[in-house]
Each structure stands twice: as structure tokens, then as C-alpha cells.
KEKE-3310 file (N, C-alpha, C; in steps of 0.2 Angstrom, whole numbers, plus 5000, padded with zeros to 4 digits):
npx = (5095:5084:5069:5057:5040:5025:5009:5000:5009:5017:5007:5003:5014:5015:5002:5004:5014:5013:5004:5009:5018:5023:5015:5015:5027:5041:5052:5055:5059:5051:5039:5039:5041:5052:5060:5068:5080:5082:5088:5092:5079:5069:5060:5060:5050:5047:5041:5039:5036:5045:5040:5032:5035:5035:5039:5039:5040:5042:5040:5050:5058:5074:5084:5094:5101:5097:5091:5078:5069:5052:5038:5025:5011:5009:5015:5008:4995:4997:5000:4988:4980:4986:4986:4982:4995:5013:5024:5037:5050:5061:5075:5084:5100:5098:5089:5076:5061:5055:5040:5032:5019:5013:5006:5007:5015:5024:5033:5042:5048:5062:5071:5087:5090:5098:5096:5085:5078:5084:5074:5069:5077:5077:5089:5098:5092:5084:5071:5054:5038:5024:5008:4991:4982:4969:4966:4974:4968:4955:4958:4961:4950:4941:4946:4951:4943:4942:4954:4963:4961:4969:4983:4992:4993:5002:5003:4991:4986:4986:4989:4991:5000:5002:5010:5010:5016:5004:4995:4988:4985:4976:4975:4967:4963:4955:4954:4941:4935:4939:4946:4949:4955:4958:4966:4968:4982:4981:4982:4998:5004:5018:5026:5024:5031:5031:5029:5022:5019:5009:5007:4993:4992:5000:4993:4982:4988:4993:4981:4976:4986:4983:4971:4974:4982:4972:4964:4971:4974:4983:4989:4979:4970:4961:4971:4982:4982:4982:4996:5005:5021:5028:5039:5050:5062:5075:5067:5057:5042:5039:5031:5028:5025:5027:5036:5032:5034:5031:5036:5035:5038:5039:5029:5036:5031:5023:5011:4995:4992:4982:4976:4972:4962:4951:4936:4934:4925:4911:4895:4883:4876:4870:4862:4859:4851:4861:4858:4846:4849:4858:4850:4841:4849:4853:4841:4837:4848:4844:4837:4846:4857:4866:4879:4883:4878:4872:4863:4851:4851:4840:4839:4830:4823:4823:4822:4827:4827:4829:4833:4831:4833:4830:4830:4828:4825:4816:4810:4814:4810:4814:4811:4819:4819:4828:4841:4841:4842:4845:4848:4839:4846:4852:4860:4870:4876:4887:4880:4886:4898:4895:4888:4899:4907:4898:4895:4907:4907:4904:4895:4878:4873:4875:4884:4882:4891:4888:4890:4888:4880:4890:4900:4911:4905:4905:4907:4905:4906:4894:4896:4910:4919:4932:4936:4934:4934:4925:4927:4917:4916:4905:4891:4884:4868)
npy = (5069:5055:5045:5033:5031:5025:5033:5032:5030:5042:5052:5048:5052:5065:5070:5068:5077:5090:5099:5106:5115:5132:5144:5158:5162:5173:5166:5159:5145:5138:5136:5125:5108:5095:5084:5069:5056:5042:5030:5017:5013:5020:5035:5050:5062:5079:5092:5108:5121:5127:5126:5115:5099:5087:5071:5059:5043:5033:5019:5017:5017:5021:5029:5038:5046:5060:5077:5089:5104:5108:5117:5115:5115:5116:5104:5095:5097:5094:5080:5075:5075:5067:5054:5037:5025:5023:5036:5046:5055:5068:5078:5092:5100:5113:5113:5112:5103:5088:5080:5066:5056:5044:5051:5063:5078:5088:5103:5110:5124:5122:5122:5121:5106:5106:5118:5117:5118:5108:5095:5092:5079:5062:5055:5041:5025:5030:5028:5025:5028:5018:5020:5016:5021:5024:5027:5039:5047:5048:5055:5067:5071:5073:5084:5094:5105:5114:5121:5137:5149:5160:5167:5175:5169:5158:5148:5143:5140:5127:5109:5100:5085:5070:5056:5043:5029:5017:5025:5038:5055:5070:5087:5102:5120:5136:5146:5149:5137:5119:5104:5087:5072:5055:5039:5021:5011:4996:4979:4972:4982:4993:5002:5020:5037:5053:5071:5085:5100:5103:5114:5121:5121:5110:5100:5099:5095:5083:5076:5075:5067:5055:5052:5049:5037:5028:5028:5021:5009:4999:4984:4983:4974:4964:4958:4965:4981:4997:5007:5021:5029:5038:5052:5063:5075:5087:5099:5096:5087:5070:5060:5045:5033:5019:5024:5037:5053:5065:5080:5092:5108:5111:5121:5132:5137:5136:5125:5128:5123:5111:5102:5109:5117:5109:5105:5098:5095:5094:5094:5091:5080:5077:5066:5064:5061:5060:5063:5069:5081:5087:5090:5099:5109:5114:5119:5129:5137:5144:5156:5162:5175:5183:5188:5183:5170:5163:5152:5147:5135:5127:5117:5104:5092:5077:5084:5095:5111:5120:5137:5151:5167:5182:5199:5204:5193:5184:5171:5155:5138:5122:5107:5093:5076:5070:5061:5065:5070:5080:5096:5111:5121:5134:5140:5148:5145:5146:5141:5135:5131:5121:5112:5108:5101:5091:5084:5078:5067:5049:5041:5036:5042:5057:5065:5079:5089:5099:5114:5128:5143:5151:5143:5132:5121:5103:5091:5074:5057:5046:5033:5031:5040:5045:5045:5056:5073:5088:5105:5119:5136:5146:5157:5174:5176)
npz = (4817:4816:4815:4817:4822:4829:4826:4837:4848:4847:4849:4862:4870:4868:4872:4886:4889:4882:4888:4899:4894:4894:4887:4888:4893:4895:4891:4876:4874:4883:4878:4871:4867:4872:4862:4862:4859:4868:4868:4857:4854:4860:4863:4871:4878:4884:4895:4902:4914:4922:4935:4935:4929:4916:4910:4897:4890:4875:4864:4849:4833:4831:4820:4818:4831:4843:4848:4849:4851:4849:4845:4856:4856:4842:4837:4844:4839:4825:4826:4831:4820:4810:4798:4802:4807:4804:4808:4802:4809:4807:4809:4803:4800:4804:4814:4810:4809:4801:4798:4793:4786:4777:4763:4769:4774:4785:4789:4802:4812:4824:4840:4847:4856:4867:4873:4880:4896:4910:4918:4935:4944:4951:4962:4957:4963:4973:4985:4982:4988:4986:4980:4979:4964:4963:4977:4979:4969:4975:4987:4982:4975:4986:4993:4985:4981:4992:4992:4992:4980:4979:4974:4981:4994:4996:5006:5008:4995:4990:4993:5007:5008:5015:5022:5033:5041:5039:5034:5023:5019:5014:5015:5014:5014:5013:5022:5026:5026:5028:5023:5026:5021:5023:5021:5023:5019:5009:5014:5015:5009:5008:5022:5023:5023:5022:5019:5011:5003:4991:4977:4970:4956:4953:4959:4950:4939:4943:4945:4932:4927:4935:4930:4917:4918:4924:4913:4904:4911:4913:4920:4929:4941:4953:4961:4958:4959:4950:4952:4959:4960:4973:4979:4987:4984:4985:4986:4977:4972:4966:4955:4949:4935:4925:4913:4914:4921:4933:4940:4953:4959:4975:4987:4998:5010:5026:5030:5038:5056:5055:5063:5075:5070:5068:5076:5092:5102:5099:5103:5098:5087:5071:5060:5044:5028:5014:5000:5002:5009:5000:4990:4996:5000:4987:4982:4992:4990:4979:4982:4990:4996:4984:4987:5000:5000:5010:5021:5034:5047:5056:5070:5077:5089:5079:5067:5054:5048:5034:5030:5019:5015:5006:5003:4990:4981:4988:4998:5006:5012:5019:5026:5034:5039:5052:5062:5077:5094:5103:5111:5105:5091:5081:5067:5055:5038:5024:5009:4997:5002:5011:5003:4994:5003:5007:4995:4993:4999:4999:5006:5011:5022:5031:5044:5054:5064:5077:5088:5095:5089:5085:5082:5072:5060:5057:5045:5042:5035:5040:5043:5043:5052:5051:5038:5031:5034:5035:5038:5041:5043:5053:5049:5052:5051)
capx = (5090:5079:5066:5050:5036:5018:5005:4998:5014:5018:5002:5003:5019:5013:4997:5006:5019:5012:5000:5013:5022:5021:5015:5015:5033:5046:5057:5052:5060:5046:5033:5041:5041:5058:5059:5075:5081:5085:5092:5090:5072:5065:5059:5058:5046:5048:5038:5040:5035:5050:5037:5030:5039:5032:5043:5036:5044:5038:5045:5051:5064:5079:5089:5099:5099:5098:5086:5076:5063:5048:5032:5021:5004:5009:5017:5002:4989:4999:5000:4981:4977:4990:4983:4984:5001:5019:5026:5044:5052:5068:5078:5090:5105:5096:5084:5069:5059:5050:5035:5029:5015:5010:5007:5006:5021:5025:5040:5041:5055:5064:5077:5092:5087:5102:5094:5079:5080:5083:5069:5072:5078:5078:5095:5097:5091:5079:5066:5048:5032:5019:5001:4985:4980:4962:4966:4976:4963:4950:4960:4961:4943:4938:4949:4953:4938:4943:4961:4963:4963:4973:4991:4996:4993:5004:5002:4984:4984:4989:4986:4996:5000:5006:5010:5012:5015:4999:4989:4990:4980:4977:4972:4966:4959:4955:4953:4934:4933:4944:4944:4954:4953:4963:4964:4973:4984:4979:4986:5003:5007:5024:5025:5026:5033:5032:5025:5024:5014:5009:5004:4986:4994:5003:4987:4978:4992:4993:4974:4976:4990:4980:4965:4977:4984:4966:4961:4975:4972:4988:4991:4973:4966:4960:4977:4987:4979:4986:4999:5010:5027:5029:5045:5052:5069:5078:5062:5052:5039:5040:5025:5030:5022:5029:5038:5029:5036:5028:5039:5032:5041:5034:5029:5041:5028:5021:5004:4992:4991:4975:4973:4969:4956:4945:4933:4935:4920:4905:4890:4876:4877:4864:4863:4854:4852:4866:4855:4841:4853:4861:4844:4838:4854:4852:4834:4837:4853:4842:4835:4850:4860:4872:4885:4885:4876:4870:4857:4850:4849:4836:4839:4826:4823:4820:4820:4832:4824:4834:4829:4835:4829:4834:4825:4827:4823:4811:4813:4812:4812:4813:4812:4821:4819:4835:4842:4844:4838:4848:4845:4838:4852:4851:4867:4870:4882:4887:4877:4890:4904:4892:4887:4905:4909:4893:4896:4913:4906:4901:4890:4871:4871:4880:4884:4883:4892:4888:4890:4884:4879:4896:4906:4912:4901:4909:4904:4908:4902:4891:4898:4917:4920:4939:4938:4933:4932:4925:4925:4914:4915:4898:4889:4879:4862)
capy = (5065:5052:5040:5031:5030:5025:5039:5031:5031:5049:5056:5047:5055:5073:5071:5068:5083:5097:5104:5110:5120:5138:5148:5165:5164:5177:5162:5155:5138:5135:5135:5119:5101:5092:5077:5067:5049:5040:5024:5015:5010:5024:5042:5054:5069:5083:5098:5111:5128:5128:5124:5108:5096:5080:5068:5052:5039:5029:5015:5019:5014:5026:5028:5043:5049:5067:5080:5095:5107:5111:5120:5110:5116:5114:5097:5091:5098:5090:5073:5073:5075:5063:5047:5031:5022:5025:5043:5047:5062:5070:5084:5094:5103:5120:5111:5111:5096:5086:5075:5063:5050:5042:5057:5070:5080:5095:5106:5115:5126:5119:5125:5116:5102:5107:5124:5115:5117:5101:5094:5089:5072:5058:5051:5034:5021:5033:5023:5028:5025:5016:5021:5014:5026:5025:5030:5045:5051:5049:5060:5074:5073:5075:5090:5100:5111:5119:5125:5144:5151:5167:5166:5179:5166:5151:5142:5140:5138:5120:5103:5096:5078:5067:5048:5041:5022:5014:5030:5043:5060:5076:5092:5109:5125:5143:5150:5149:5130:5115:5097:5082:5065:5050:5032:5016:5007:4990:4974:4970:4988:4995:5008:5026:5042:5059:5077:5089:5105:5103:5119:5120:5119:5103:5095:5099:5091:5076:5073:5073:5061:5049:5050:5046:5031:5024:5027:5016:5003:4994:4981:4983:4968:4964:4957:4970:4987:5002:5011:5026:5030:5045:5053:5070:5076:5093:5104:5094:5080:5066:5055:5041:5027:5016:5028:5044:5056:5072:5083:5098:5112:5112:5127:5132:5140:5132:5124:5130:5117:5109:5098:5114:5120:5104:5105:5091:5095:5096:5090:5089:5076:5077:5062:5066:5058:5065:5065:5074:5087:5090:5093:5104:5115:5117:5122:5135:5142:5148:5162:5165:5181:5182:5190:5178:5163:5160:5148:5146:5129:5127:5110:5102:5084:5074:5089:5100:5115:5125:5143:5155:5174:5187:5204:5205:5187:5181:5167:5148:5134:5115:5103:5086:5071:5068:5057:5070:5071:5085:5103:5115:5125:5138:5142:5150:5143:5147:5135:5132:5128:5115:5108:5105:5096:5085:5081:5075:5060:5044:5038:5038:5046:5062:5067:5086:5090:5106:5116:5134:5147:5154:5138:5129:5115:5098:5086:5068:5052:5044:5026:5031:5047:5047:5045:5063:5079:5095:5110:5125:5142:5148:5164:5177:5178)
capz = (4821:4812:4819:4815:4828:4827:4828:4844:4853:4847:4852:4869:4873:4867:4877:4893:4890:4879:4892:4904:4891:4896:4881:4889:4896:4892:4888:4871:4874:4887:4874:4867:4870:4870:4859:4862:4859:4874:4866:4850:4853:4865:4862:4877:4878:4891:4895:4909:4915:4928:4941:4934:4923:4914:4905:4895:4885:4870:4859:4842:4829:4830:4814:4820:4838:4844:4852:4847:4855:4844:4847:4860:4853:4835:4836:4846:4834:4819:4828:4832:4813:4805:4797:4807:4805:4806:4807:4801:4811:4805:4811:4799:4803:4806:4819:4807:4810:4796:4800:4787:4787:4771:4759:4772:4776:4788:4791:4807:4815:4830:4843:4850:4862:4873:4876:4884:4904:4913:4923:4941:4943:4957:4961:4956:4969:4978:4986:4982:4991:4981:4982:4974:4960:4965:4983:4978:4966:4979:4991:4978:4974:4992:4996:4980:4981:4997:4991:4991:4973:4980:4973:4986:5000:4994:5011:5007:4988:4988:4997:5011:5007:5021:5023:5040:5042:5034:5032:5019:5020:5011:5019:5011:5017:5011:5028:5027:5027:5028:5021:5027:5019:5024:5019:5026:5014:5009:5017:5011:5006:5012:5026:5020:5027:5018:5020:5006:5002:4983:4974:4966:4949:4954:4961:4944:4934:4946:4944:4925:4926:4937:4925:4911:4921:4924:4906:4900:4914:4913:4927:4934:4943:4960:4965:4956:4957:4948:4958:4957:4965:4976:4982:4988:4984:4983:4985:4972:4973:4960:4954:4943:4933:4919:4908:4915:4928:4935:4945:4955:4964:4981:4991:5004:5016:5031:5030:5045:5060:5054:5069:5079:5067:5068:5083:5096:5107:5096:5107:5094:5081:5067:5055:5039:5021:5010:4995:5004:5011:4994:4986:5000:4999:4981:4982:4996:4988:4973:4984:4995:4994:4979:4990:5005:4999:5017:5023:5041:5049:5063:5071:5083:5089:5074:5062:5052:5044:5031:5028:5015:5015:5002:5002:4983:4978:4991:5004:5005:5018:5018:5032:5033:5044:5054:5068:5082:5100:5107:5112:5099:5089:5075:5064:5048:5034:5016:5006:4993:5006:5014:4997:4992:5008:5007:4989:4993:5002:4995:5010:5010:5027:5033:5051:5055:5071:5079:5095:5096:5083:5082:5082:5066:5059:5055:5041:5041:5033:5046:5044:5044:5053:5050:5031:5028:5039:5032:5043:5038:5047:5053:5046:5055:5046)
cpx = (5085:5076:5059:5046:5029:5014:5002:5003:5016:5013:5001:5008:5018:5007:4999:5010:5017:5008:5003:5017:5019:5021:5015:5022:5037:5052:5054:5053:5055:5040:5034:5041:5048:5057:5067:5075:5085:5090:5090:5083:5067:5066:5057:5055:5047:5045:5039:5038:5040:5047:5035:5034:5036:5037:5039:5041:5040:5042:5045:5057:5069:5084:5095:5097:5100:5092:5084:5070:5059:5041:5027:5014:5004:5010:5011:4996:4991:4998:4993:4978:4981:4985:4986:4990:5007:5021:5034:5045:5059:5069:5084:5095:5103:5090:5077:5067:5054:5046:5032:5025:5011:5011:5007:5013:5021:5032:5039:5047:5056:5069:5081:5089:5092:5100:5088:5081:5079:5078:5073:5072:5079:5085:5094:5097:5087:5073:5059:5042:5027:5012:4996:4983:4973:4962:4969:4971:4957:4951:4959:4954:4939:4940:4951:4949:4939:4950:4959:4965:4967:4980:4995:4996:4995:5003:4995:4982:4987:4986:4992:4995:5004:5005:5014:5011:5010:4994:4992:4984:4982:4973:4972:4962:4960:4954:4946:4931:4939:4942:4950:4951:4959:4961:4970:4975:4982:4984:4992:5007:5013:5022:5027:5027:5035:5028:5027:5018:5014:5005:4998:4988:4996:4998:4983:4982:4992:4986:4974:4980:4987:4974:4968:4979:4978:4963:4965:4974:4977:4989:4985:4970:4965:4966:4982:4984:4984:4989:5003:5015:5027:5035:5046:5059:5071:5072:5057:5049:5039:5034:5027:5026:5024:5030:5035:5031:5034:5033:5036:5036:5037:5035:5033:5038:5025:5013:5001:4992:4984:4972:4970:4963:4950:4943:4933:4929:4913:4900:4883:4878:4870:4865:4857:4856:4856:4862:4849:4844:4855:4855:4841:4842:4853:4846:4835:4842:4850:4839:4839:4854:4866:4879:4887:4883:4874:4863:4857:4848:4846:4835:4835:4826:4820:4820:4826:4828:4829:4830:4834:4830:4833:4829:4823:4824:4817:4814:4810:4814:4811:4815:4814:4821:4826:4835:4845:4839:4840:4844:4844:4845:4850:4858:4866:4877:4881:4885:4882:4896:4901:4891:4893:4907:4904:4894:4902:4913:4902:4895:4883:4869:4877:4879:4886:4885:4893:4889:4886:4883:4885:4902:4905:4907:4906:4905:4908:4904:4900:4894:4906:4919:4927:4941:4938:4931:4931:4923:4923:4913:4907:4897:4884:4873:4856)
cpy = (5062:5046:5038:5028:5029:5031:5038:5032:5039:5053:5055:5051:5063:5074:5072:5074:5090:5102:5108:5115:5127:5143:5155:5167:5169:5173:5157:5148:5134:5133:5128:5113:5098:5085:5074:5059:5047:5034:5022:5013:5014:5031:5045:5060:5072:5089:5101:5118:5131:5127:5116:5105:5089:5077:5061:5049:5034:5025:5018:5016:5020:5024:5032:5047:5057:5070:5087:5098:5110:5113:5115:5110:5114:5107:5093:5091:5094:5082:5070:5071:5071:5057:5042:5028:5025:5032:5043:5055:5063:5077:5086:5098:5110:5119:5111:5104:5094:5080:5072:5057:5049:5048:5063:5072:5087:5097:5111:5117:5123:5123:5119:5112:5104:5114:5123:5114:5110:5100:5091:5082:5068:5055:5044:5030:5024:5029:5028:5025:5024:5016:5019:5021:5028:5029:5037:5050:5053:5055:5067:5076:5075:5081:5096:5106:5116:5122:5132:5145:5158:5165:5170:5175:5158:5146:5139:5138:5132:5115:5100:5089:5074:5059:5047:5034:5019:5019:5036:5048:5066:5081:5099:5114:5132:5148:5151:5142:5125:5108:5093:5075:5061:5043:5027:5012:5000:4985:4972:4976:4990:5001:5014:5032:5048:5065:5082:5094:5106:5109:5117:5118:5112:5098:5094:5094:5083:5072:5071:5067:5054:5047:5046:5038:5026:5023:5021:5009:4998:4991:4981:4976:4968:4962:4962:4977:4992:5006:5016:5027:5037:5046:5061:5070:5083:5098:5102:5087:5077:5061:5051:5035:5025:5021:5035:5046:5063:5074:5090:5101:5113:5119:5127:5135:5134:5131:5125:5123:5115:5106:5103:5117:5115:5103:5098:5090:5096:5091:5088:5086:5074:5072:5063:5062:5063:5067:5070:5081:5091:5094:5099:5111:5118:5121:5129:5140:5146:5155:5165:5171:5179:5183:5185:5171:5159:5157:5147:5139:5129:5119:5109:5095:5081:5078:5094:5104:5120:5131:5148:5162:5179:5192:5205:5199:5183:5176:5160:5144:5127:5111:5096:5082:5069:5064:5062:5070:5076:5091:5107:5120:5128:5141:5143:5147:5145:5140:5131:5128:5121:5110:5104:5100:5090:5081:5077:5068:5055:5040:5041:5043:5051:5064:5074:5086:5097:5107:5122:5137:5150:5149:5134:5123:5110:5093:5080:5063:5048:5037:5026:5038:5049:5047:5052:5068:5085:5100:5116:5130:5144:5156:5167:5179:5180)
cpz = (4816:4816:4816:4821:4826:4830:4835:4849:4853:4850:4860:4873:4873:4872:4884:4894:4888:4884:4897:4901:4893:4890:4882:4892:4892:4889:4883:4871:4878:4884:4870:4871:4868:4868:4858:4862:4865:4873:4859:4849:4858:4863:4868:4875:4884:4890:4902:4908:4920:4934:4941:4928:4922:4909:4904:4890:4881:4866:4852:4839:4828:4825:4815:4826:4838:4848:4848:4851:4849:4848:4850:4856:4846:4833:4838:4841:4827:4821:4828:4825:4808:4804:4801:4803:4807:4804:4807:4804:4810:4807:4807:4803:4806:4811:4817:4807:4804:4798:4794:4789:4781:4766:4762:4775:4779:4789:4796:4810:4822:4833:4846:4856:4868:4876:4881:4892:4906:4918:4929:4941:4950:4956:4960:4963:4974:4979:4986:4985:4985:4983:4977:4970:4962:4972:4983:4974:4970:4984:4988:4977:4980:4995:4991:4980:4986:4997:4990:4983:4973:4980:4978:4993:4998:4999:5011:5000:4986:4993:5001:5010:5011:5020:5029:5041:5037:5032:5028:5019:5016:5014:5015:5015:5014:5016:5030:5029:5026:5027:5022:5025:5020:5022:5022:5020:5015:5012:5012:5009:5011:5016:5022:5025:5023:5020:5014:5005:4994:4981:4970:4959:4948:4955:4954:4939:4936:4945:4937:4924:4929:4933:4919:4913:4921:4918:4903:4904:4914:4920:4931:4935:4950:4964:4964:4954:4954:4953:4955:4962:4967:4980:4983:4988:4982:4982:4980:4974:4966:4961:4948:4942:4926:4913:4908:4921:4928:4941:4947:4960:4970:4984:4997:5010:5020:5031:5037:5049:5060:5059:5074:5077:5068:5075:5086:5100:5105:5100:5104:5087:5077:5061:5050:5032:5017:5004:4996:5006:5005:4990:4989:4999:4993:4980:4986:4993:4982:4976:4990:4992:4990:4983:4995:5004:5005:5018:5031:5042:5056:5065:5078:5083:5083:5067:5060:5047:5041:5028:5024:5014:5011:5000:4994:4979:4981:4997:5002:5011:5016:5024:5030:5039:5046:5061:5073:5088:5105:5108:5105:5097:5082:5073:5057:5044:5027:5013:5001:4996:5008:5009:4995:4997:5008:5001:4988:4996:4998:4999:5009:5016:5029:5040:5051:5062:5072:5086:5096:5089:5080:5082:5075:5066:5056:5051:5041:5038:5040:5048:5045:5045:5052:5043:5028:5034:5035:5038:5040:5044:5047:5050:5051:5050:5050)
residu = (MET:GLU:LEU:VAL:ILE:SER:LYS:LYS:ASN:LEU:LEU:ARG:GLY:LEU:VAL:ARG:THR:HIS:ALA:VAL:ALA:ASP:LYS:LYS:SER:ALA:MET:PRO:ILE:LEU:SER:ASN:VAL:LEU:VAL:GLN:THR:ALA:ASP:THR:ALA:THR:LEU:ARG:PHE:ALA:GLY:THR:ASP:LEU:TYR:LEU:GLY:VAL:SER:ALA:SER:ALA:PRO:CYS:GLU:VAL:LYS:ARG:GLY:GLY:SER:VAL:ALA:VAL:SER:ALA:ARG:MET:PHE:PHE:ASP:ILE:ALA:LYS:ASN:LEU:PRO:GLU:GLY:ASP:VAL:THR:PHE:THR:VAL:GLY:PRO:ASN:HIS:GLY:ALA:GLU:ILE:ARG:SER:GLY:LYS:VAL:ARG:TYR:ARG:ILE:PRO:GLY:MET:PRO:GLY:ASP:ASP:PHE:PRO:PRO:LEU:PRO:ALA:LEU:PRO:ALA:GLY:THR:GLU:MET:ALA:HIS:LEU:ASP:VAL:ASP:VAL:LEU:ALA:ASP:LEU:ILE:ALA:LYS:THR:ALA:PHE:SER:MET:SER:THR:ASP:ASP:THR:ARG:PRO:HIS:LEU:SER:GLY:ALA:LEU:PHE:GLU:GLY:GLU:GLY:LYS:VAL:VAL:ARG:MET:VAL:THR:THR:ASP:GLY:HIS:ARG:LEU:SER:LYS:ALA:GLU:ALA:ARG:LEU:ARG:GLU:GLY:ALA:SER:MET:VAL:ARG:PHE:ALA:MET:LEU:VAL:PRO:GLN:LYS:GLY:ILE:GLY:GLU:LEU:ARG:ARG:MET:LEU:ASP:ASP:ILE:LYS:ALA:GLU:GLY:LYS:GLY:ALA:SER:LYS:ASP:GLU:PRO:LEU:GLN:ILE:GLY:VAL:ALA:VAL:HIS:GLY:GLY:SER:ALA:PHE:PHE:ALA:ARG:GLU:GLY:LEU:MET:LEU:SER:VAL:LYS:LEU:ALA:GLU:GLU:GLN:PHE:PRO:PRO:TYR:ALA:LYS:VAL:ILE:PRO:GLN:ASN:GLN:ASP:LYS:ARG:VAL:VAL:VAL:SER:ARG:ALA:GLY:LEU:VAL:GLU:ALA:LEU:ARG:ARG:MET:SER:LEU:VAL:SER:SER:ASP:LYS:SER:GLY:GLY:VAL:ARG:PHE:GLN:VAL:THR:ALA:GLY:SER:LEU:ARG:ILE:VAL:SER:GLU:ASN:PRO:ASP:LEU:GLY:GLU:GLY:SER:GLU:GLU:LEU:ASP:VAL:ASP:TYR:ALA:GLY:ALA:ASP:VAL:THR:ILE:GLY:PHE:ASN:ALA:LYS:TYR:LEU:LEU:ASP:ALA:VAL:ASN:ALA:LEU:GLY:ASP:ASP:GLN:VAL:ALA:LEU:GLU:LEU:ALA:GLY:GLU:LEU:ASP:PRO:GLY:VAL:VAL:ARG:PRO:ALA:SER:ASP:PRO:ASN:ALA:PHE:VAL:GLY:VAL:VAL:MET:PRO:MET:ARG:ILE)
# end
């Protein structure tokens, strides 16, 4: 195997694939990245931990085709530190790889490319839904914080991702709070229909992929926004964009029926400045209990008073002007949970929907109540 590739293209392929290599696996091959010639002018990179798989391609000049698996971390570190210009990559009969650039030369051990586990693949002709990169990135940003981090609860440690007609949505919950964000597809976009429970690790890799696509910015314009293809096949989700493919093994568990968790009969709607609420919650959380993080909301006509009391640290209170004319209500919340939900919003005004002191609170943007719904369970304080 012998080829010549620019440092820029080599590094781009490795950046996209080396991070998913499983360095702690009992299978040594998984700590490697596969380097394989696809044709006379294309080099393919692949990395996997058997749950996530990332493949990328880059242009090169192939002199002799072949494949090899080399240490993902070592190859990436070497590529980062090579001088600018062309890189010659050669593999000998014992699978050892030689990397040359100018007067710099490295030799690193390799493994047979045929030993590398195959990544899940979409059948030829599979139709993909095409979503705007910014829309998908926004859905993740608004919901990722409320995924469970408990791996023993796989039905909660992931995000439900759905597409129905002209609407896409993402829902997450850890049992104490729930976040649901949705967006309508722009005019002219094709109808979509899919449902998948993407594990937390897959959401993290998808977020990195979207950041990479936006950083490169290819095809970005008002008339042609950056897009990513989405498909489901054989228990895996696929996300694709111009020579880059992410496959994620989906969770087989059933996500909770989230529609039943979102209260529908909240009779108290408090509209408050988002910035003011964020600052007040941050200040009051300084003296909240380390264990519970609880603060108390005292709502009266035109006023929201946030109170925090801690026998060891002291107490604090802050009053905010609000748009509210209903009956008085007092309710306790975890300050961090409420902050996460409020910070997910881009609106200047936040609507807090309440019922009684033992009923969940609902956070929505005041201008577009359907764009985001955050449900936070109450606390006894």
C-alpha cells in the first residue's frame, strides 16, 4: 500500500474518526483506525467501538492500494505535528506503516486491515431524510442536559429523536425533569418520518459531527443551508454528510410516554425576564442546600420572590417583577434543573406554568410555547 495525501486531508480524516476508537477495549483492533484505499484517488478512514462507527474519506494519490489498521491516537498525534505539505504513507508486508513528510519519517506498527470490524452500512438506494444542521444542533442543545447519566437505565440515558411530516423533535428525561424541543422544517423541505432512541454517547458524537460540519461551512448560504442526511436501518441510526458517515447502535428499550408527563391543565402562567430569572437563580443557589439545591418560589400578583435557606450557609431572597395576576402559589424547585431549562431558551421572556405546590412546573418560551417544553418536578422545602 502506498499513497500521497496532503497533511490537511490526512488530518481531517483522522480528526473525524480517531476519537471513537476504544482505547480500553479487550479487543486491541478497536484502538486502531482503519486506513483503506477506496479507489485510485480516495482514502477511507474508519473508527469504531462497536456501538459508534465513523467513516470519512479524503482525496489522495494512490500508487498501490490496500488497507491497514494503525493506532488511532499515535497516528493522529503524528499527523498533527507533521510539517505542512504532502505526506507519503506506505505499508510494508508486515503491516508496518511508514509516514514521511519532507525530512520527517516515522515507522509505526500496524494490523491487517481485514481484521478491522466492518461498520454498519446502509443498503444502496436507501432514502434519507435531509435536515438543516442548525436545526438538529439546536434540538440537541435544548435537550441534552436532561438525559440520564445512569447507564443502568438505558431507556432514559439517551434522546428520543422523531420526525413526523414537517416536524422534528427531540425529547430527553432523567426522571426528575423532561425536555422537549421541536422545529418545523423550512418551506420546500421533504416530509420526514422516523423514530429512534439514540444513546447518550451517540448524541455526543453527533454533536461533534455537527460542529465539524458547521466549522467547514461547505454549501452554506441563505438559499442552500448546511444539511445532514438521517436514516434508520437494522437497529442503527445513520447521519451522513459529504464523505462523512456516523452510525450509532440504537437503544432497544422503550422511551417513556412523554406526552403523559407534560401537564396540560396548568392554570397559573407567570411571564418573567429570562435574564433576570437566570441571575436570580444563580444568586440564590449560592446559599441553597448542597444536597438538594432547592429554592422556594413565592408567586403573587405582579411578583415572584425566590427564597433560599440553608442552616449551614445562611439564607437569601430576591424579588422579580412578573406578568401575573392569578392566585398566590408557593412551590419548591431544584435550582440547577430550572436553570438548565431556562438557559436552553433563546427568548427574552420565559413563561412559567404552575398549578399547585405538589404539581410539576413547566417552562416555555413566552413567544413560541411549542418550540420548547421543560418539565421540572417540584420539591418539598
